[in-house]
N, C-alpha and C positions, 0 to 999 in steps of 0.2 A: 414460476415467474413468467409473466406474460411478455409479449413482444414490446408493449408500451413501457413496462417496468424496466426493460433493458435499455430503452432509449432514455429513460429518466436517469439511470445510472451513468450513461455516457455523457449526458448534459451536465450532471453534477461533477463528473470528472473534469470536463472542460472548464467548468466554473472554478473549480479548485486549482487547476493548473494555471489558469489565467490570473487568479488572485495571487498565487505564489510568484509568478513572473512580475506582477505589478509591485509586489512588496520588495522583490529583489532589485528591480530596475524601475523606480517610480518615475512616471512621466505622464500620468493621467490619460492613459489610452487603453491599455489592456484590461483595466478594471471594468470597463464598459462591456467588454466581451464576457467577463465573468457575470455581470448583471443580466446580459441577454441570455446566457446559458442557464442561469438560475430560473429565468422566466420560462424558457423552453422546457426545463426539467419539470417545472410545475405543470405545464401543459401536458407533458408526457404522463405525469402522475395522474392527471385528470382524464387520461385515456383519449386525448385528442390525437389526431393523426400526425404524420410526419410533416405534411405541408403546413398545418397551423403552427406546429412547433417552430419550423424554420421561419415562418412569417413573423411570429412573435419575437423570435431571436433577432431578426433583422430590424424590426420596428424599435425594440428596446435599445439596441446598439446605436441605431441612427438617431433616435431621440436623445440618448445620452451624449453623443458626440456633438449634436447640433444645439442642444439646450443646456445641459448640465456642465459639460466640459468648459465652455467659455466663461461661465460664472466662476468655476473653480480656479481657472487660470488667472482671471482678472483679480481675484482675491490674493493670489500669490504675489502680485506686483505692488502690493501696498507698501508703505514706508517701513513698517515694522518697528522694531526696537532700535532707537538711536544708539550709536556707538558712544563709548566713554569720551572720545576726543572731540566729537562734533560740537559739544557745548563749549569747548575751549576756544574755538576759532573766533578771532576778533578780540580776545582778552589779552591783557598785558601781563608781563612777568619779568623775571630777571634771569640772566645766565648764571648758573652756579658752577659749571665746569666748562672751560673754554670749548667753543664749538669750532672744530677744524673742518673747513669745507672740503678739503681734499679727501678726508677720510669719512666725513659725514657723521662724526661722533661729537657729542656734547650733551650737557644736561641743563635744564631750565626749571625754574619754580614758577608755576602758574596756579593761582588760587590756593596756595599753600600745599600744592602737590608737586612732587619731583617727577619730571618727564625726560625721556630721551628726546634729543632735538637735533635738527640739522638746519643749516642756512646756506645761502648762495655764497656768502663771503665769511671769512673767519670772524668770530665774535669772542671778545674776552670776557672772563667772569666779571660780573657786576654790571654788564651792559643791559639796559632796559630793552625789552623785546615786545613784539606783538605777534600773536599766533596767526599765521596766514593760512594754514591748512594742516592736514594730518595725513599720514600714510600709515594706516594701522595704528600702532601705539607710539609712533615717532612723530613729534610735532615739527612742522615746518615753520620756522620763525624768521622774522626780519627785524632789524633795529627800529626803535621808535624815534 
């Protein structure tokens, strides 16, 4: 085993450790160290010296942080899949089980579906409501 082969093994180890850390605690940062270490391992395998290995490592990590990471992070801020309750905001329905504002418990029927609901003031069963918002799967309603 030559000197450069041992550097290749060290770089591969760094790449694997960084990849395991990124999988364990994903935040789009350590994975770029893994990419840089893989590039440096390739340089070591090609028998390039330690200085070119370090230079390639630094260039790949810097390029990844400056160019690739912002694109990955901006993609994470997209709207994504809408929740089940978002489409109900603004729709009308009827209270099916009295809404007690002190406890925050009650049920409504909106679009043929039964939902947990709460309101600022008590609402009796049979009261027509409008969905004002949602908190998870609990609809926030007000009388129409």
